[in-house]
N, C-alpha and C positions, 0 to 999 in steps of 0.2 A: 506599450506599442503596440496591447488590447489583444483581445482576445481572435479578430479576424484576422491579425497579421499573423501571428500564430498556426492560424489554419493555417496559413496561403502557406504559408513557410517548411511546413507539416507537409506539407502535398508537393512543394516541388523536390525537396526531398527525397521524399517515397518514388516519383520519378524519376529522380536521374540514376542514371549507371550505380556511383556513390553506395545514393538510400536503398539499391534496389540488389546491391550487395550486403551493406548492414543486415537490410530487411532476410538473404538468403541464407546469410550465413547464421543470425536469432534462426528462422524454422530448422538447418540442418541440424543446430546444440538442440533442438525439440522432437522434433517429428523425429518416430522411433522407438523415441526412451520410456521409462516406466517408474514411474512420482512415486518414491524409496517414504519418505516425507517433508509434511510441507509444516514449517513454523514461522509463525510471529512475531512481530516485534514493531515497537513505539519509536517513530524517524519522526517525533514531536507534531507534527504536520497531516503528520497519515503513518494505519499500520501495513504497516510492508510485509508481502509474505514469500517467504522464498520458499524452493523448490528441490530440494536434492532428489539426484538423480541416479540413476540406475549406473550409469559411467563413473560416480561419483563429483561431479561437475551443481556447481550448484545456480539457481536462475531469481531473480533475484525478483518479483512485482510488484508494479503500486496499483491499486483500481481503485478507482476515482469514490468508490462507493465503501470502500474506505480513508478517506479522509476528514480530519472532523470538521469539513465547512457540508459533507453531505451526514453525516453523524449528528453533527447536533441539532440539524435540522430535522430525520427521519424518525433518532433518536433520545427527541425530547424529553422526555417525562419518562424516561428509562435515568436520565443524563441526573435532575432529578432526586430519581429515589437513593441514587447511588449515591449523589455529593449529601442528601441527605442521614443515609448513613451509616459516613464517614460523617459529619457532625456529633453525631448519636454517638458513637464511639472516641472518637477523641473526647467526647465528655467524659463518659466513663473513666475512661484512664487518667491515673491516681496520677497524683505531680509530684515529681521528685521531693526530697526532700529535701 
C-alpha cells in the first residue's frame, strides 16, 4: 500500500480510543521504571533492543537507526572493512584433512 497509507493508518490508530488505550498501557509499563539491563539481538532485518526493567518486565524496541538498510547506508565503510577481515580470517583457517 505504501508508506503514506501506513502513516495514515498509524495516525488513525493513535487517535482512536483503542489506540489511546494501547499507548497508555505502554506508557504505564515504562514510566517510573528503572532499566536494569539492555541487550541487543540480531533479528535479520534489524538489531532489536530489549530493556529489562526493575519490575522484571522486558520491553522490546525496534529503532529505525538499527535497521539493516540504515546501517548499510551510514556504515558502508565499516561493513566493507569487517567483511574484508572475515575473508582474510577464512583464508587463514586450515582446511580439514
